[in-house]
N, C-alpha and C positions, 0 to 999 in steps of 0.2 A: 416533680414539675411543677413550677409555678407558668400558673398565665392572665392574662388578661381575663376579667369581670366582665361578658357582653352585657351585663344589666346594670352596674355599680359604675362608680365612679373612675375615675384613670389613677386613682392609686390602688384600690381595691383590687386583691391578688387574690385566685382562687388557686391551693395546692393538695396533688395527687402524693401518696405515699406510702408502702405496700405495708412497712413497720411501723408504726406511730412511737416505737418508744426506740429508734432508730434519730429521732427528731432531737436536735437540741434544744435545751429547755429554754432556752433562752427567746428562740421561736416562738416558743410555747406559754410563756407569761404574760399574766393578766394585762390585754391592752393591747398586744402585738395581731390578736387575731379576732374577728368578729364573732367569728363560730368553729366550730368541729363536728365533723360527723365522722363516728366510728361504727364500720359496716361491720356483725357479727360472720362469725364464721360459717359458709354453708351447709346446710346437713345434708342425710345420704340423698335425698329425694332432690334437691338442687344441688349437689353436685351430681347427679346419673345426668342432670338435663344439659348444666357445663360439659361435661366428659359429651352425650351424644351430642353435641351442637360442633363441639370439637374434632369429633372424629368421625362427623357427619354418616359417611359408606363405609368405611374402615371395620366398623365393629359391630356386631350384635347386638341388641339389646340385653339378652344375659352379659353378655361381658361387662357391658357398662355399668350394670346394677353390682357386679364384683368388683368394679374398679372404684365405683362410688362409695360402697361399704368397708373395702381395706386403703381407702385413704381420707381418715377422720382427720381433721386440723387442716386441710389444705384449701385453699382458697383457688378461686379461677387462677388467676399468674403460677401459681402451683402446678396444676391440672396443663394448664398451656406446657409449663417446659418441659411437664410428665411426657405428654402427648412427643411435644418437638425433639425429644431425646429418643424416645424407641423409633417414631419417622426414621429418625439418622442411624439409629442400628440395624433398622431394616432394608437400609438404602446400602447402608455398606458388609451387608449380606449379600443382597445383592448383586451387589460389585464381582464382591468374592466366591461366592457361585459361578458368574459369568466367568471370570477370570478361569476357576476351574475347569471349566465345560470346555474352554480353549484349549487349554495345555491339554 
């Protein structure tokens, strides 16, 4: 995603991408970007913080710690997709259970 930089000139842009290796090398060649910032993969404790924020009241701290330990290499976007997928599955199960109880 590219958006105007609020403190830069009109031509300056800042871009965000999850996987830097997916960017076309012509965009990253010398002179095209004034700087690049690479953020590392979060540690277990940082993943636990991210998960506790994403799950809020849905999970105990023990479960959050287990998930953080079981997801090495995951970044915030990966953890968000994981939580969304689990929520969707749980909603499907609740619907199925509801329909089963009506029959």
